[in-house]
N, C-alpha and C positions, 0 to 999 in steps of 0.2 A: 703968326707963322707957325706952322705945325713942325715941330722939331723931332717928334717921336713917330717911327713908322709902325712900330708894334708894342705891345705891353703884355707881360705875361705875370699873372698871379698864381702862387702856388700854395695851397694850404694856409690861407689867411682869412681875415674878416672881409666881408664884401659889403658892409655897410658904408654909407656915405652921409656926410651931413648936407652936402648941397648937390641936389640931383642934377645929372647932365641934361643939358639942353639940346634939342635938335641942331645937327651941324657943329656943335662944340667939340666932339671928339672925333679926330680924323684917323686916328691910329687904330688898327685891328687889334682886338684884345683876345687873349686865350686864358681862361681860368681853369685851374685843376682844384678840386676840392674833395675832401672826405666826406662822404655821406654821414659819417658818425662823428664829425667835427663839431663839438659843442661850441666853437667861436665862430661857426659858420652854420647855424641851424637852417633847416629847410625853409623857414618863412623868410629869413635873410636872403638865401639863394634865389627864392622865387621873387622877392622885391628887387633884387639886383637885375634878374632877367627882365622884369617888367620895365625897369629904368632904360636899360639898354635898348629894348625894343622901342620904347617911347621916343628914345633921343635919336633913333636910326643908327646905332653903333654897330659895326661889323664885329661879332664876338662869337666865341665858341666856349662853351662850358662843359667841362667833362667832370662828372661826379664819381667817385669810386665807392661802391658799396662796401661798408664796414671799415673803410679807411678813417682814421682819426686825424687830429691835427699833427702836423709835423711828419707826415707819412713818408717824405723824401729823406728824412734824416735818420741814418742807421743808429745813432745814439740816443734816439727818442725814448725807447723803452727804459735806458738807464736814467734819463733825466725824469720820465715820469715816476720811477720808483723813488728816486732821490727827493724830488720836490713834491710829490703827490698831485700832479697835474695830469690832464687827459690827453697824454701823447701816445703815439705807437707807430713804430716803423712798419710799413707795408710794402715788402719787396715788390710785389707784383704792381701796385700802383705807382711806385717809385719808378720802376723800369719802364712802365707804359707810358708815364707823363714825360720821362725824359725823351724818349723816341718821338713822342707827339711834338714836344717842345722843339726838338732839332728839325722835324719836318716843317713846322711852323715857320722858324726862322729861316731855313733854306728857301721857302716859298716867298717870304716877305723880302729877303734880302739877295735875291738871286740877281 
């Protein structure tokens, strides 16, 4: 039984331990990632896309140039400074991903 109609990932790791199999994922997936996010490097993003295509998953991936990890968190810069981690708030990416997410959910849950 497929209980999830949609799934959204924002600024997180895209690696999987068990690859998706064809027909296994029925929910549509939307992913937002920062192109400068060291936790989701380009090779991981490419592997994710290959996995989704091979499994026949309906997905959308939007990568924001220059955006780092935690780009939707207005406090990311403070955390980055305090803990020495590669985080940064990106107002443009935050606002765009928010609008895209709302459109996605409106379409899925209409």
